[in-house]
C-alpha positions as CSV (number, residue, x, y, z in Angstrom):
1,X,102.9,93.0,84.0
2,X,101.6,93.6,87.4
3,X,102.2,91.0,89.8
4,X,98.5,90.4,91.9
5,X,98.9,89.6,96.3
6,X,95.2,90.2,98.1
7,X,95.1,92.6,100.5
8,X,92.9,89.9,102.4
9,X,96.3,87.2,102.2
10,X,99.5,89.3,102.1
11,X,100.1,92.2,105.2
12,X,100.8,95.1,103.6
13,X,104.6,96.8,104.8
14,X,103.8,100.7,104.5
15,X,107.5,101.8,103.0
16,X,109.4,104.8,105.3
17,X,111.2,105.7,102.4
18,X,111.8,109.5,100.8
19,X,109.4,108.9,97.8
20,X,110.3,110.1,94.7
21,X,108.1,112.8,94.5
22,X,106.2,115.8,97.1
23,X,102.8,115.8,94.8
24,X,100.5,113.5,97.6
25,X,97.9,112.0,95.0
26,X,98.8,110.8,91.8
27,X,96.5,108.8,90.0
28,X,92.8,107.6,90.7
29,X,90.4,105.1,89.7
30,X,86.8,105.3,89.9
31,X,83.2,104.1,90.7
32,X,80.7,107.2,90.1
33,X,76.6,105.9,89.2
34,X,74.1,107.9,90.4
35,X,70.8,105.9,88.4
36,X,69.4,103.9,91.3
37,X,70.5,106.0,93.6
38,X,74.5,107.8,94.7
39,X,77.4,104.9,94.1
40,X,80.6,106.9,94.5
41,X,83.8,104.2,95.5
42,X,87.3,104.7,94.3
43,X,91.1,104.6,94.9
44,X,94.3,106.5,94.8
45,X,97.6,106.1,94.3
46,X,100.0,108.2,95.9
47,X,103.2,109.3,96.2
48,X,104.4,106.2,98.7
49,X,103.3,103.3,96.0
50,X,100.0,103.1,98.5
51,X,96.7,102.3,96.7
52,X,94.6,103.5,99.3
53,X,90.1,103.3,98.6
54,X,87.3,104.9,99.2
55,X,84.1,105.1,99.6
56,X,81.5,108.1,99.7
57,X,77.8,108.2,100.8
58,X,77.2,112.0,100.6
59,X,77.9,113.5,98.0
60,X,78.3,117.3,98.8
61,X,81.5,116.0,100.3
62,X,83.2,114.9,96.7
63,X,85.3,117.6,94.7
64,X,85.1,116.2,90.8
65,X,87.8,118.6,88.8
66,X,84.4,117.9,85.7
67,X,82.6,119.4,87.8
68,X,84.4,122.1,88.8
69,X,83.1,125.4,86.7
70,X,85.4,127.6,84.6
71,X,88.1,125.2,85.2
72,X,86.2,122.1,84.5
73,X,89.0,119.6,84.5
74,X,91.2,121.3,87.0
75,X,91.2,120.6,91.0
76,X,92.6,123.0,93.1
77,X,95.2,121.3,96.2
78,X,92.7,121.9,98.8
79,X,89.7,119.6,97.2
80,X,91.9,117.1,95.7
81,X,93.6,117.0,99.4
82,X,90.0,117.0,100.9
83,X,88.6,113.8,98.4
84,X,92.4,111.7,99.1
85,X,91.6,112.0,102.9
86,X,88.4,110.0,102.4
87,X,90.7,106.8,101.3
88,X,90.5,105.7,104.2
89,X,91.4,102.0,103.6
90,X,95.0,100.1,102.7
91,X,94.8,97.8,99.4
92,X,98.1,98.4,97.8
93,X,101.6,99.4,97.6
94,X,103.8,99.5,95.0
95,X,107.7,100.0,94.8
96,X,108.9,103.3,94.5
97,X,111.4,102.0,91.7
98,X,108.1,100.9,89.7
99,X,106.2,104.7,91.2
100,X,108.9,106.0,89.8
101,X,108.8,104.6,86.2
102,X,104.7,105.3,86.4
103,X,105.3,109.8,87.5
104,X,107.1,109.9,85.1
105,X,104.9,109.2,82.0
106,X,102.2,110.7,83.2
107,X,103.9,114.4,81.4
108,X,103.1,112.3,78.0
109,X,99.7,110.8,78.9
110,X,98.9,114.6,79.1
111,X,100.0,115.2,75.7
112,X,97.3,113.1,74.6
113,X,93.6,113.2,72.9
114,X,90.1,111.8,74.6
115,X,88.3,110.3,71.6
116,X,85.2,110.6,71.0
117,X,82.5,109.5,73.7
118,X,80.4,106.8,72.1
119,X,77.7,105.8,74.2
120,X,78.1,102.2,75.9
121,X,75.4,101.3,78.0
122,X,72.3,102.6,80.0
123,X,72.4,102.8,84.2
124,X,75.7,101.6,83.8
125,X,77.5,104.6,85.7
126,X,81.0,105.3,84.4
127,X,84.1,104.0,85.5
128,X,87.2,106.2,85.2
129,X,90.9,106.4,85.1
130,X,93.0,108.9,85.4
131,X,96.6,110.5,86.9
132,X,97.2,114.2,87.7
133,X,99.8,117.2,87.0
134,X,100.2,120.4,88.6
135,X,99.6,123.2,86.3
136,X,103.0,126.1,87.0
137,X,100.8,128.9,85.4
138,X,97.3,127.1,87.3
139,X,98.7,126.7,89.6
140,X,95.9,124.1,90.1
141,X,95.7,119.2,88.9
142,X,94.8,118.7,86.2
143,X,93.5,115.8,85.6
144,X,94.2,113.5,82.8
145,X,91.7,110.4,81.9
146,X,93.0,108.1,80.9
147,X,90.1,105.7,79.7
148,X,85.8,106.4,80.5
149,X,84.0,103.3,80.7
150,X,80.5,103.0,81.0
151,X,77.4,104.6,80.0
152,X,79.4,106.6,77.4
153,X,83.2,105.5,76.9
154,X,86.1,107.8,76.1
155,X,90.4,106.4,75.7
156,X,93.2,109.1,76.0
157,X,95.0,108.2,72.1
158,X,98.7,108.6,73.3
159,X,100.2,105.2,73.9
160,X,101.1,105.9,77.3
161,X,98.7,106.9,78.5
162,X,97.2,103.1,77.1
163,X,99.9,101.7,78.7
164,X,99.0,103.8,82.8
165,X,95.6,103.0,81.8
166,X,96.8,99.2,81.2
167,X,99.4,99.5,84.8
168,X,95.9,100.4,86.7
169,X,93.9,97.9,85.4
170,X,95.5,95.1,86.5
171,X,94.5,96.4,90.8
172,X,91.0,95.6,89.4
173,X,91.4,92.2,91.3
174,X,92.8,93.6,94.0
175,X,90.2,96.3,94.6
176,X,87.1,94.1,93.5
177,X,88.8,92.1,96.9
178,X,89.7,94.5,99.1
179,X,85.5,95.4,98.3
180,X,84.4,92.1,98.9
181,X,86.3,92.0,102.0
182,X,85.2,95.9,103.4
183,X,83.7,96.6,106.7
184,X,82.1,99.8,106.7
């Protein structure tokens, strides 16, 4: 279980330790909705354990792995880092101990199959939790979808993906608190 600490009530201590991996972007939450105008916001977890939030108002700045043509589901390092650089607000920090444990689970989650998409709403957009791992053969990052909810819902059927999804979902109250305090 994640202990929740609001970013507005605690000063973050940015770790200066060597990160547990050289891969910069590890996990991602995104909310996207174009039903009533372009909305694209969320957060990334980097290799130092920092959870960094973003809001994108220009759709031309965003690179979606699901929209990458013949390599759909993959994203180049350049594009992934360009998306990550849009995250400019630190909202939480995980310890390297916890982060190391979760990094080891990405490979198992990547082996999971996605359930059949189910229509669950209309105009609700898409909430997606995912992880990234580097595919040596393609020389690109594979987006490992853990869950999608909103207009369509899907889950990764791997028990490890379910564990990661729950862990990342525990960040929702912290992220929501950061939205209330956000000053663009």
